[in-house]
C-alpha positions in Angstrom: 0.0 0.0 0.0 1.3 3.5 -0.9 0.6 5.7 2.1 1.7 8.8 0.3 -1.7 10.0 -0.7 -3.5 9.0 2.5 -2.3 11.8 4.7 -4.9 14.3 4.3 -3.5 17.1 6.5 0.3 17.5 6.5 1.8 17.5 9.9 3.8 20.4 11.3 7.3 19.7 12.3 6.4 20.3 15.9 3.5 17.8 15.7 5.4 15.3 14.0 8.3 15.5 16.5 5.8 15.0 19.3 4.0 12.1 17.8 7.5 10.5 17.1 8.4 11.0 20.8 5.0 9.7 21.8 5.4 6.5 19.6 8.9 5.9 21.1 7.7 5.9 24.5 4.8 3.7 23.7 7.1 1.3 22.0 9.4 1.2 25.2 6.3 0.4 27.4 5.0 -2.3 25.1 8.4 -4.0 25.0 8.3 -4.6 28.7 5.6 -7.2 28.2 7.5 -9.2 25.4 7.8 -12.5 27.1 3.9 -12.4 28.0 2.8 -11.6 24.4 5.3 -13.5 22.3 4.8 -14.6 19.4 2.6 -11.7 19.0 4.3 -8.3 18.6 4.6 -5.9 21.5 2.4 -3.1 20.7 1.6 0.2 22.4 -1.4 2.5 21.8 -2.7 5.9 22.9 -5.9 7.8 22.5 -5.7 11.7 22.0 -8.4 14.2 22.5 -7.8 17.8 21.1 -4.1 16.8 21.1 -4.1 15.5 24.7 -3.5 11.9 25.6 -6.4 10.5 27.5 -5.5 6.8 27.7 -2.7 4.6 26.7 -2.2 0.7 26.8 -0.2 -2.2 25.5 -0.8 -5.6 24.5 -0.4 -7.4 28.0 -1.0 -11.1 27.4 -0.9 -13.5 24.4 -4.4 -14.3 23.4 -6.0 -11.5 25.2 -7.1 -7.9 24.0 -4.6 -6.0 21.8 -3.2 -2.6 22.6 -5.8 -0.6 20.5 -9.1 -1.9 22.0 -7.5 -1.8 25.5 -6.6 1.8 24.9 -10.1 2.5 23.5 -11.7 0.9 26.6 -9.6 3.1 28.9 -10.6 6.3 26.9 -14.2 5.4 27.4 -13.6 5.2 31.2 -11.7 8.5 31.1 -14.8 10.7 31.0 -14.0 12.5 27.8 -17.0 12.2 25.4 -16.3 9.7 22.4 -17.1 12.5 19.9 -14.0 14.4 21.2 -11.5 11.4 20.5 -9.8 12.5 17.4 -6.4 10.4 17.1 -5.2 6.9 17.9 -1.6 6.6 17.9 -0.2 3.0 17.6 3.4 1.6 17.3 2.3 -1.1 14.7 -0.4 -1.3 11.9 -3.6 -2.6 13.5 -4.6 -6.3 12.6 -7.5 -6.6 10.1 -8.2 -10.4 10.6 -9.9 -12.4 13.5 -7.7 -14.5 15.5 -7.9 -15.2 19.2 -9.4 -11.8 19.6 -11.5 -9.7 17.2 -10.0 -7.4 14.6 -8.4 -4.2 15.9 -9.6 -2.5 12.8 -13.2 -3.3 13.5 -12.8 -1.8 17.0 -11.1 1.4 15.6 -13.9 1.9 13.1 -16.6 1.4 15.8 -14.9 4.0 18.0 -15.4 6.9 15.6 -11.8 7.8 15.8 -11.0 10.1 12.7 -7.2 9.7 12.5 -4.7 7.0 13.1 -0.9 7.5 13.4 1.2 4.3 13.0 4.9 3.9 13.5 5.4 0.5 11.6 3.7 -1.5 8.9 2.7 -5.2 9.6 5.8 -7.2 8.4 3.7 -10.2 7.4 3.3 -9.8 3.6 -0.1 -11.4 3.8 -1.4 -8.5 5.9 1.0 -5.5 5.3 -1.0 -2.3 4.6 -4.4 -4.1 4.7 -5.5 -2.7 8.0 -4.6 0.9 7.0 -6.2 0.5 3.6 -9.5 -0.6 5.2 -9.4 2.2 7.8 -8.7 4.8 4.8 -11.4 3.4 2.8 -13.8 4.1 5.7 -12.7 7.7 5.9 -10.1 7.5 8.6 -7.1 9.6 8.0 -3.7 7.6 8.0 -0.5 8.9 9.1 2.6 6.9 8.9 5.7 7.8 10.9 8.2 5.1 10.0 11.2 4.6 12.4 9.5 6.2 15.5 9.0 2.7 17.2 11.0 0.3 15.0 10.1 -3.4 15.2 13.8 -4.4 15.2 14.0 -2.7 18.7 10.3 -3.0 20.0 9.5 -6.7 18.8 12.5 -8.4 16.9 10.9 -11.7 18.0 7.8 -10.9 15.8 10.1 -10.3 12.7 11.4 -13.9 13.2 7.8 -15.2 13.6 6.8 -13.7 10.3 9.9 -14.4 8.2 9.2 -16.5 5.0 11.2 -19.6 6.1 9.1 -19.8 9.1 6.0 -19.6 7.3 7.1 -22.4 5.1 7.8 -24.6 7.9 5.0 -23.9 10.4 5.3 -24.7 14.0 4.2 -23.3 17.3 6.2 -20.6 19.2 7.9 -22.9 22.0 9.0 -22.0 25.3 11.4 -24.0 27.1 11.0 -24.0 30.8 12.9 -25.7 33.5 14.1 -25.2 37.1 17.6 -25.6 38.1 19.8 -25.4 41.3 22.5 -22.7 41.8 24.9 -24.9 40.3 22.8 -25.8 37.3 21.4 -29.3 38.1 17.8 -29.9 37.3 17.3 -32.3 40.2 17.8 -31.1 43.8 19.8 -33.1 46.4 17.8 -36.0 47.7 17.0 -34.3 51.0 15.6 -31.1 49.4 12.0 -31.0 48.2 11.5 -34.6 48.4 14.2 -35.0 45.7 11.8 -33.4 43.2 11.2 -29.7 43.9 13.6 -26.9 43.5 11.2 -23.9 42.9 9.1 -22.0 45.6 5.3 -21.7 45.6 5.6 -18.2 44.0 7.4 -19.8 41.1 5.1 -22.8 40.8 2.2 -20.5 40.8 3.7 -18.5 38.0 4.2 -21.6 36.1 0.5 -22.4 36.4 -0.3 -19.0 34.8 2.1 -19.8 32.0 0.5 -23.1 31.3 -2.7 -21.4 31.1 -1.4 -19.3 28.3 -0.2 -22.0 26.1 -2.1 -24.3 23.7 0.1 -27.5 24.4 2.5 -28.8 27.0 5.2 -31.2 25.6 7.1 -33.6 27.7 9.0 -36.9 27.4 8.1 -40.4 28.8 11.3 -40.3 30.9 9.8 -37.4 32.7 6.4 -39.1 33.1 8.0 -42.3 34.5 10.3 -40.4 36.8 8.0 -37.5 38.2 4.4 -38.8 37.2 3.3 -35.2 36.3 -0.2 -34.1 35.8 0.6 -31.5 33.2 -2.7 -29.8 34.1 -3.5 -26.1 34.7 -4.3 -25.2 38.3 -5.3 -22.0 39.8 -4.2 -19.2 39.6 -3.8 -20.4 35.9 -6.6 -20.0 33.3 -8.6 -23.2 33.5 -11.0 -22.3 30.6 -8.8 -23.7 27.6 -6.4 -26.3 29.1 -3.5 -27.2 26.8 -3.0 -30.4 25.0 -0.7 -32.8 27.1 1.8 -34.2 24.7 4.3 -37.1 25.5 7.1 -38.2 23.3 7.3 -41.8 23.9 9.4 -43.9 21.4 8.4 -47.3 22.8 5.2 -46.4 24.6 6.6 -47.1 28.0 4.2 -44.4 29.7 2.3 -46.4 32.4 -1.4 -46.6 31.9 -2.0 -45.8 35.4 -0.1 -42.6 35.2 -1.6 -39.5 36.8 -1.7 -37.9 33.3 -5.0 -40.1 32.9 -6.7 -39.5 36.4 -9.8 -37.3 36.3 -9.2 -33.6 37.1 -10.1 -32.2 40.4 -11.5 -28.9 41.6 -9.5 -25.9 40.6 -7.8 -27.9 37.8 -8.1 -28.6 34.1 -6.3 -30.7 31.6 -6.3 -31.1 27.9 -6.3 -34.2 25.8 -3.4 -36.6 26.1 -1.5 -37.4 23.0 1.4 -39.8 22.8 4.1 -39.9 20.0 5.9 -43.1 19.3 7.8 -44.9 16.5 5.8 -46.9 13.9 5.4 -50.4 15.1 5.7 -49.7 18.8 4.5 -52.6 21.1 0.9 -53.4 20.3 -0.3 -54.4 23.8 1.1 -51.3 25.2 -0.7 -49.2 22.4 -4.0 -50.8 23.3 -3.5 -50.3 27.1 -2.7 -46.6 26.7 -5.7 -46.3 24.3 -7.9 -47.6 27.0 -6.4 -45.3 29.6 -7.4 -42.3 27.5 -4.5 -41.6 25.3 -4.5 -40.7 21.6 -1.6 -42.4 20.0 0.3 -41.3 16.9 3.0 -43.2 15.2 5.7 -40.7 13.6 8.5 -41.5 11.5 11.8 -41.5 13.4 14.6 -39.0 13.0 18.3 -39.7 12.9 18.2 -40.7 16.7 15.5 -43.4 16.2 13.1 -41.2 18.2 9.9 -39.6 16.8 10.8 -36.6 14.5 10.7 -33.5 16.5 9.7 -31.4 13.4 7.0 -33.9 12.6 5.7 -33.5 16.2 5.9 -29.7 15.9 4.1 -29.7 12.5 1.3 -31.9 14.1 1.0 -29.4 17.0 0.5 -26.5 14.5 -2.1 -28.5 12.6 -3.8 -29.2 15.9 -4.3 -25.6 16.4 -1.3 -25.0 18.8 0.3 -21.6 18.2 2.1 -21.5 21.6 3.7 -24.6 23.3 5.5 -25.1 26.6 8.3 -27.6 26.6 8.5 -29.1 30.3 10.8 -31.8 30.0 14.0 -33.6 31.1 17.5 -32.4 30.0 17.8 -34.9 27.1 14.6 -33.8 25.4 15.1 -30.2 26.0 18.6 -30.4 24.5 17.2 -32.3 21.5 14.6 -29.6 21.0 17.3 -26.8 21.0 19.6 -28.9 18.6 16.6 -29.0 16.2 16.3 -25.2 16.5 12.7 -25.5 17.8 12.9 -23.5 20.8 12.0 -19.7 20.6 12.0 -18.5 24.3 13.3 -19.8 27.6 12.1 -19.4 31.1 14.6 -20.7 33.6 14.0 -20.8 37.3 17.0 -21.0 39.6 16.1 -22.0 43.1 17.7 -21.1 46.5 19.4 -24.5 46.4 22.9 -25.7 46.3 24.2 -28.8 44.7 21.9 -31.2 43.1 22.0 -34.3 40.8 22.1 -34.8 37.1 23.1 -32.8 34.0 23.3 -29.1 33.7 21.7 -27.2 30.7 24.1 -24.2 31.2 25.7 -24.7 27.7 22.2 -23.8 26.2 22.2 -20.4 27.8 25.4 -19.0 26.3 25.0 -15.1 26.2 25.5 -15.0 22.3 22.3 -17.3 21.8 19.9 -15.1 23.8 18.3 -11.8 23.1 16.2 -9.5 25.1 17.3 -11.1 28.3 15.3 -10.3 31.5 16.3 -11.2 35.1 13.7 -10.9 37.8 13.1 -12.3 41.3 10.2 -14.6 42.0 10.1 -14.9 45.8 13.4 -16.7 46.7 14.0 -17.8 43.1 15.5 -16.0 40.2 13.9 -16.2 36.8 15.6 -15.8 33.6 13.7 -15.1 30.4 15.0 -14.5 26.9 14.5 -15.3 23.2 16.6 -17.5 21.2 18.7 -15.7 18.6 18.5 -18.1 15.6 
C-alpha cells in the first residue's frame, strides 16, 4: 500500500516530532511485556483528544485484548466524550483479521476515531498495509511515521515469527521452561523438596499462569515415569482452555496408570493426552494406553530413532497449537534446542545448592540469547530470553 496519498493534512514539524516521541515511549512500554505476548508483537497505543493523551495501553498477554481496543476501553472510562476522541497513536499497523481476539480495525472503526498515526507497517506480507487500507477506505485519516518505534527494537521476535522460512515450515512458538539449582542441576539433592522440587510456591504459581497461556505442554516419557506429572493447569492459571498434553514416547513406556490419565479435580483442568511413538511400537502397550485415554500417533523417526521433532511440531501446529510449553528432562530439552525448535526460555534458579544430574548451562550462552530479562520470584530468580536463531 502506498501511504503517500493517505495523509490528508500534513503534519507540522512540531506535531510530527511530538508524535514520534510519543510512539517511541509507547514502544518502550510495550516491549516490557515481550515475554507475555510472544509470538505476538509488542504493541503500544494511545488515544488523543484535542491533542491531549487521555488513555494509553499495551498488549499485555498473548491471546487477550490487543493494545488498540484496550486503549479505547480506557478512553471510554476517562470521562472524555467519544465525539472528542480524534486520534489513535499505535506503534504497529492494527490487525485486520480475526484471531484469538476480534480485529482491531473493527474496534477502531466502531470507536469513531477520525485519524490514526502508526509507526510501523505489519511485516507479514499477507497483511502488510491491509489494516490501514480498510481504515482509509472508511474515511479514517492515516499517518505513517516510520522509524519512530522500529520493530527491530520493540519486537524483533515478531520479525522472526513472520519471516518467510518460518511460514514455510509452520510450527508453534515454543517456550522451554525448567528449574535448576544454583549449580545448574535440574534435580535437587535427595534431601531437598522430596528430591523433586527446586522452585518455591511463588514460582510454581507463576508456571501455572504460563500453562494457562499456551496451547500445548510437551514432555518426554522419561519425565512421566520419573515424576508422574499431571501437566494440568491449576489456579491461579486460566482453566478455560487447558492445553493439550503431549508426551514423546518412542516405545510407549508411559504407564497406563500414570496420573496424566486421572480425572481432574476442583481448580484443575487438563487437555487431551497425545502420545507420539515410532511406527510398530508394542501393540499391547498401544492398546492399554488407548484404553487409559491417550490418543497415539506413530511418527517417522529422526536420525536418533526417536519420533521426528519437526513432525511433532508440525502436528501441533495443525492441531491448532500456536504457543507451546516444553517441560521436560535435559535430554529432550537439548534435542529440541539442537533442532532449533525453541524460541523462548524461562529458567527458574532456586535457592538450592548442589543437586543431581546434568546441567543445561551450555544452552544459555549469552550469544544465543536476546532481550534477556532477569527478575526475582520470591526466593527464586527467573531468566527469560528469546533465542537468537
